[in-house]
NUFI-616634 format. One record per residue: residue in three letters; x, y, z of N, C-alpha, C in turn. Coordinates in nm, 4 decimals, always signed. Layout:
<nodes>
(node 'ala' (X Y Z) (X Y Z) (X Y Z));
...
</nodes>
This chain:
<nodes>
(node 'met' (+9.7411 +8.8196 +11.4816) (+9.6630 +8.7232 +11.4063) (+9.7459 +8.6786 +11.2857));
(node 'pro' (+9.7622 +8.5480 +11.2632) (+9.8381 +8.4998 +11.1480) (+9.7722 +8.5390 +11.0164));
(node 'ile' (+9.8525 +8.5397 +10.9116) (+9.8051 +8.5752 +10.7787) (+9.6945 +8.4786 +10.7351));
(node 'asp' (+9.5924 +8.5310 +10.6726) (+9.4777 +8.4527 +10.6286) (+9.5204 +8.3525 +10.5209));
(node 'pro' (+9.4984 +8.2235 +10.5399) (+9.5437 +8.1250 +10.4414) (+9.4662 +8.1288 +10.3092));
(node 'ile' (+9.3528 +8.1967 +10.3046) (+9.2755 +8.2038 +10.1789) (+9.2659 +8.3487 +10.1312));
(node 'phe' (+9.3815 +8.4119 +10.1163) (+9.3861 +8.5541 +10.0841) (+9.3877 +8.5851 +9.9356));
(node 'lys' (+9.3819 +8.4862 +9.8491) (+9.4138 +8.5083 +9.7086) (+9.2997 +8.5627 +9.6218));
(node 'lys' (+9.2977 +8.6948 +9.6101) (+9.2161 +8.7650 +9.5108) (+9.3134 +8.8603 +9.4428));
(node 'asn' (+9.3872 +8.8074 +9.3467) (+9.5052 +8.8739 +9.2921) (+9.4767 +9.0015 +9.2141));
(node 'arg' (+9.5604 +9.1000 +9.2434) (+9.5694 +9.2214 +9.1627) (+9.7168 +9.2572 +9.1548));
(node 'glu' (+9.7581 +9.3140 +9.0435) (+9.8983 +9.3508 +9.0243) (+9.9179 +9.4970 +9.0643));
(node 'lys' (+10.0249 +9.5231 +9.1423) (+10.0552 +9.6588 +9.1853) (+10.2039 +9.6656 +9.2182));
(node 'asp' (+10.2725 +9.7688 +9.1783) (+10.4143 +9.7874 +9.2088) (+10.5003 +9.6709 +9.1614));
(node 'gly' (+10.4578 +9.5971 +9.0587) (+10.5374 +9.4876 +9.0074) (+10.5281 +9.3590 +9.0860));
(node 'ala' (+10.4337 +9.3475 +9.1778) (+10.4159 +9.2249 +9.2560) (+10.2675 +9.1996 +9.2743));
(node 'ala' (+10.2362 +9.0740 +9.3026) (+10.0961 +9.0402 +9.3275) (+10.0499 +9.1094 +9.4546));
(node 'val' (+9.9320 +9.1649 +9.4501) (+9.8719 +9.2294 +9.5668) (+9.7371 +9.1635 +9.5905));
(node 'trp' (+9.7172 +9.1122 +9.7084) (+9.5918 +9.0474 +9.7446) (+9.5189 +9.1470 +9.8341));
(node 'glu' (+9.4305 +9.2249 +9.7733) (+9.3710 +9.3375 +9.8451) (+9.2433 +9.2996 +9.9183));
(node 'pro' (+9.2208 +9.3639 +10.0311) (+9.0941 +9.3479 +10.1014) (+8.9842 +9.4234 +10.0281));
(node 'leu' (+8.8637 +9.4006 +10.0699) (+8.7502 +9.4646 +10.0046) (+8.7253 +9.6067 +10.0520));
(node 'asp' (+8.7924 +9.6501 +10.1599) (+8.7625 +9.7820 +10.2152) (+8.8839 +9.8746 +10.2265));
(node 'pro' (+8.9618 +9.8940 +10.1168) (+9.0679 +9.9932 +10.1268) (+9.0069 +10.1320 +10.1430));
(node 'pro' (+9.0668 +10.2302 +10.2039) (+9.2030 +10.2308 +10.2564) (+9.2151 +10.1869 +10.4015));
(node 'lys' (+9.1078 +10.1413 +10.4653) (+9.1187 +10.0964 +10.6043) (+9.2135 +9.9790 +10.6165));
(node 'lys' (+9.2174 +9.8964 +10.5147) (+9.3113 +9.7855 +10.5089) (+9.3850 +9.7945 +10.3768));
(node 'ile' (+9.5151 +9.7590 +10.3787) (+9.5930 +9.7739 +10.2560) (+9.6370 +9.6415 +10.1969));
(node 'gly' (+9.6136 +9.5305 +10.2632) (+9.6281 +9.3994 +10.2016) (+9.7641 +9.3347 +10.2073));
(node 'ile' (+9.7766 +9.2279 +10.1307) (+9.8926 +9.1396 +10.1309) (+9.9723 +9.1621 +10.0042));
(node 'arg' (+10.1049 +9.1719 +10.0181) (+10.1950 +9.1843 +9.9031) (+10.2700 +9.0535 +9.8883));
(node 'gly' (+10.2820 +9.0069 +9.7642) (+10.3528 +8.8834 +9.7359) (+10.2591 +8.7646 +9.7294));
(node 'thr' (+10.3111 +8.6523 +9.6827) (+10.2317 +8.5309 +9.6685) (+10.2953 +8.4175 +9.7472));
(node 'asn' (+10.4137 +8.3713 +9.7026) (+10.4831 +8.2652 +9.7753) (+10.5498 +8.3194 +9.9014));
(node 'val' (+10.5916 +8.4437 +9.8961) (+10.6391 +8.5159 +10.0139) (+10.5364 +8.6265 +10.0348));
(node 'ala' (+10.4380 +8.5995 +10.1161) (+10.3261 +8.6923 +10.1352) (+10.3441 +8.7714 +10.2643));
(node 'val' (+10.3318 +8.9043 +10.2531) (+10.3438 +8.9932 +10.3692) (+10.2127 +9.0693 +10.3831));
(node 'asp' (+10.1460 +9.0506 +10.4952) (+10.0213 +9.1221 +10.5232) (+10.0576 +9.2581 +10.5819));
(node 'trp' (+10.0371 +9.3640 +10.5040) (+10.0774 +9.4971 +10.5468) (+9.9902 +9.5527 +10.6580));
(node 'asp' (+9.8760 +9.4954 +10.6839) (+9.7894 +9.5519 +10.7873) (+9.8430 +9.5300 +10.9289));
(node 'pro' (+9.8794 +9.4091 +10.9701) (+9.9361 +9.3947 +11.1043) (+10.0845 +9.4306 +11.1113));
(node 'cys' (+10.1530 +9.4391 +10.9957) (+10.2963 +9.4662 +10.9923) (+10.3284 +9.5978 +11.0633));
(node 'glu' (+10.4291 +9.5933 +11.1504) (+10.4712 +9.7112 +11.2253) (+10.5951 +9.7764 +11.1661));
(node 'gly' (+10.6457 +9.7226 +11.0549) (+10.7622 +9.7817 +10.9900) (+10.8882 +9.7748 +11.0736));
(node 'cys' (+10.9045 +9.6694 +11.1537) (+11.0178 +9.6599 +11.2455) (+11.1491 +9.6270 +11.1751));
(node 'gly' (+11.1433 +9.5665 +11.0541) (+11.2643 +9.5375 +10.9791) (+11.3266 +9.4028 +11.0090));
(node 'thr' (+11.2653 +9.3221 +11.0912) (+11.3190 +9.1910 +11.1245) (+11.3299 +9.1027 +11.0012));
(node 'cys' (+11.2416 +9.1173 +10.9069) (+11.2285 +9.0239 +10.7950) (+11.3084 +9.0590 +10.6705));
(node 'ile' (+11.3231 +9.1871 +10.6377) (+11.3687 +9.2237 +10.5028) (+11.4234 +9.3655 +10.5007));
(node 'lys' (+11.4986 +9.3954 +10.3957) (+11.5560 +9.5295 +10.3824) (+11.5006 +9.6079 +10.2640));
(node 'val' (+11.3984 +9.5548 +10.1945) (+11.3351 +9.6265 +10.0832) (+11.2046 +9.6857 +10.1352));
(node 'trp' (+11.1857 +9.8163 +10.1155) (+11.0717 +9.8851 +10.1766) (+10.9883 +9.9591 +10.0748));
(node 'arg' (+10.8612 +9.9765 +10.1053) (+10.7712 +10.0666 +10.0334) (+10.7132 +10.1614 +10.1379));
(node 'glu' (+10.6989 +10.2854 +10.1005) (+10.6432 +10.3859 +10.1902) (+10.4913 +10.3722 +10.1973));
(node 'thr' (+10.4354 +10.3859 +10.3182) (+10.2906 +10.3836 +10.3393) (+10.2548 +10.5027 +10.4288));
(node 'pro' (+10.2647 +10.6236 +10.3759) (+10.2432 +10.7431 +10.4564) (+10.1064 +10.7457 +10.5238));
(node 'gly' (+10.1073 +10.7800 +10.6506) (+9.9835 +10.7951 +10.7258) (+9.9212 +10.6655 +10.7736));
(node 'tyr' (+9.9814 +10.5500 +10.7411) (+9.9227 +10.4245 +10.7859) (+9.9491 +10.4078 +10.9345));
(node 'pro' (+9.8497 +10.3673 +11.0142) (+9.8624 +10.3704 +11.1601) (+9.9691 +10.2792 +11.2221));
(node 'thr' (+9.9959 +10.1616 +11.1652) (+10.0951 +10.0752 +11.2314) (+10.2382 +10.1123 +11.1965));
(node 'ser' (+10.2641 +10.1613 +11.0751) (+10.3975 +10.2097 +11.0384) (+10.3904 +10.2795 +10.9038));
(node 'glu' (+10.4861 +10.3671 +10.8797) (+10.4879 +10.4446 +10.7557) (+10.5714 +10.3789 +10.6472));
(node 'arg' (+10.6214 +10.2590 +10.6731) (+10.6905 +10.1816 +10.5706) (+10.6656 +10.0338 +10.5972));
(node 'lys' (+10.6648 +9.9561 +10.4881) (+10.6334 +9.8133 +10.4964) (+10.7337 +9.7348 +10.4134));
(node 'pro' (+10.7624 +9.6097 +10.4521) (+10.8506 +9.5264 +10.3704) (+10.7808 +9.4886 +10.2408));
(node 'phe' (+10.8592 +9.4783 +10.1350) (+10.8049 +9.4509 +10.0031) (+10.8760 +9.3297 +9.9444));
(node 'pro' (+10.8029 +9.2224 +9.9114) (+10.8667 +9.1008 +9.8595) (+10.9105 +9.1179 +9.7138));
(node 'ala' (+11.0119 +9.2009 +9.6936) (+11.0559 +9.2359 +9.5591) (+11.1236 +9.1208 +9.4864));
(node 'arg' (+11.1847 +9.0286 +9.5593) (+11.2561 +8.9174 +9.4954) (+11.2064 +8.7845 +9.5509));
(node 'glu' (+11.0771 +8.7665 +9.5577) (+11.0249 +8.6435 +9.6160) (+11.0653 +8.5201 +9.5369));
(node 'asp' (+11.0987 +8.5355 +9.4081) (+11.1449 +8.4220 +9.3285) (+11.2808 +8.3698 +9.3747));
(node 'glu' (+11.3535 +8.4501 +9.4545) (+11.4833 +8.4083 +9.5074) (+11.4731 +8.3483 +9.6478));
(node 'cys' (+11.3541 +8.3409 +9.7022) (+11.3346 +8.2872 +9.8379) (+11.3805 +8.1416 +9.8438));
(node 'ile' (+11.4579 +8.1073 +9.9473) (+11.5044 +7.9689 +9.9635) (+11.4179 +7.8929 +10.0646));
(node 'glu' (+11.3083 +7.9542 +10.1058) (+11.2109 +7.8915 +10.1952) (+11.2720 +7.8429 +10.3259));
(node 'cys' (+11.3608 +7.9234 +10.3829) (+11.4209 +7.8890 +10.5121) (+11.3260 +7.9195 +10.6278));
(node 'leu' (+11.2234 +8.0016 +10.6020) (+11.1187 +8.0389 +10.6963) (+11.1659 +8.1294 +10.8105));
(node 'val' (+11.2881 +8.1813 +10.8024) (+11.3376 +8.2682 +10.9089) (+11.2506 +8.3922 +10.9222));
(node 'cys' (+11.2176 +8.4570 +10.8113) (+11.1352 +8.5778 +10.8203) (+10.9981 +8.5465 +10.8788));
(node 'glu' (+10.9388 +8.4339 +10.8362) (+10.8065 +8.3962 +10.8867) (+10.8097 +8.3663 +11.0365));
(node 'thr' (+10.9089 +8.2909 +11.0812) (+10.9129 +8.2528 +11.2231) (+10.9561 +8.3668 +11.3142));
(node 'gln' (+11.0300 +8.4649 +11.2598) (+11.0775 +8.5760 +11.3417) (+10.9846 +8.6961 +11.3444));
(node 'cys' (+10.8858 +8.7001 +11.2572) (+10.7946 +8.8147 +11.2526) (+10.7149 +8.8212 +11.3831));
(node 'pro' (+10.7279 +8.9306 +11.4573) (+10.6606 +8.9387 +11.5874) (+10.5079 +8.9448 +11.5797));
(node 'val' (+10.4530 +8.9816 +11.4637) (+10.3067 +8.9901 +11.4507) (+10.2501 +8.8864 +11.3533));
(node 'gln' (+10.3318 +8.7912 +11.3120) (+10.2905 +8.6827 +11.2222) (+10.2287 +8.7350 +11.0924));
(node 'ala' (+10.2935 +8.8347 +11.0333) (+10.2404 +8.8976 +10.9121) (+10.2976 +8.8366 +10.7845));
(node 'ile' (+10.3755 +8.7282 +10.7960) (+10.4402 +8.6676 +10.6794) (+10.3998 +8.5218 +10.6676));
(node 'lys' (+10.3751 +8.4787 +10.5439) (+10.3440 +8.3390 +10.5167) (+10.4245 +8.2958 +10.3947));
(node 'ile' (+10.5100 +8.1943 +10.4126) (+10.5878 +8.1366 +10.3033) (+10.5153 +8.0117 +10.2546));
(node 'thr' (+10.4865 +8.0091 +10.1248) (+10.4199 +7.8956 +10.0634) (+10.5025 +7.8523 +9.9427));
(node 'pro' (+10.5589 +7.7304 +9.9443) (+10.6390 +7.6870 +9.8294) (+10.5547 +7.6908 +9.7006));
(node 'pro' (+10.6201 +7.7331 +9.5897) (+10.5474 +7.7433 +9.4623) (+10.5022 +7.6064 +9.4123));
</nodes>
């Protein structure tokens, strides 16, 4: 399922915007704003990025990509188009 286009209920966590669902810990939400990664469907395959955060015990993977430098994104959309579970959404600022 593609990332929800109306995900913005901002909270700050780990130095990045976190758009959290209403029912944690069953869902852990979206990290980033312009480079948004939905950690719930993410399988941690590494296709998109090399910066990781640990998510111990989470059912789809124990690590997730973290948009640590989203301000440096050149909006090439490679990560978004290559994500096998459509967990990334690039939105120009």
